[in-house]
N, C-alpha and C positions, 0 to 999 in steps of 0.2 A: 583709823583712816580707811575710807572705802576704796576698794580696788577699782581701777579704771578699766573700762572695756574698750578694746581697740576697735576702731571703725574700719580697719583695713580688711576687706573680704578675702584678700589673697594670703593673709597670715595663716599659716598652717599650725595647728596646735602641736606642741612639743610631744614627740613620740616617747612613750614610757621606756623604750629600749635605749634611748640616747642618754649617755652619761653627761651631766652638765660640764661645760668647759672642755670637753674632749673633742678633738677634730673628727670629722666624719670619716676620713681615710683610715683611722685606726679603730673605728667602731665596726666590727664585722656585720652587724645587723644593718647598719646604714649602707654599707658598701653593697651588701646583697640586695637591699631594697632598691638602690640606685641602679644596679645592673638589671634587675627585673623591670624597672621602669623603662630603661633604655631598650630592652628587648621588646617590651610592649609597644613602645613608640615605633620601632622598626616594623612590627607586625601591622600596626594601624596604618603606617605609611604604605606598606605593600597592599593592604586591603583597599585603601583609598585609590591607589593607582589602578587596581583591578576594577573597582567600581567606575572609575572614569573611562576605562577602556570599554566596559560593558555599556556605559551610557553612549559612547561614540558609536558602537555597533548598533545599538537600538535606534539611534538617530538615523543611521544609514538605512536600516530596515524600514523605519517609518517613512522615509522619503520614497523608498521603492514601493511600499504599499500605497502611498498616496498617488504615485504615478499610475499604478495598476488601477486603482479606483477611478481616477480621472479618465482613463482610457475606456472604461466600461460603456459609458453612453455612446461614444463614437463607434465602438464595435457592435453594440446593440443596433444602432441605426444602420450600419452596413449589413448586418444579418437580416434585418427587416426588409431592406432594399432587395437583397438577394432572394429572399423568400417571395416577395411580391413579384419580382421578375420571373421566377420559376412558375408561380401560380398563373401569371398572365400567359405564359407559353403553353400551359396545359389547358386543353379545352375539353369540355364534357361531350363534345360532338365528334363523330368520326369525320374523316375528310369529306365524305359525301353529304354531310349535314344530318345524318341519321344519328339519333342518340345511341351511344354505346350501351350495351347491357351492363348492369351493375355486377359487381363481383359476387353478389349473393342472389339467390333465386327465391321465389315465393315459397317453395317447399322447405327451404332452409330456415325460414322464420316461422314455420308452423302452419302456414296456410295450406289448405287442401285444394287440389285442382277442382274446377267446377263440375267436371263430369263424374266425380266420385260422390255418391250419395248414400 
């Protein structure tokens, strides 16, 4: 007679350490394995909680960053307005209408006075 194959995906194969018809509580290997599994579940639960906390913090930081990025165009427009206002107040002419001399002179840019030959 052919052996039937179980279609249950949750069926765990029998461990070679388990003695048939012996309760798990009296099998030291099974008890140790169960204890390790419980410890791992606790660790996984703690790590999941930490990941959820990190996700929350990242969401808060993302919202703050989005707020900063959204404020950049407004601040840029304000800065351009201030620069335009400052530039409009500065005039290249002295109060008498005579052009102010530049901060550099002809001799500083390498030109020689016309009387030197």
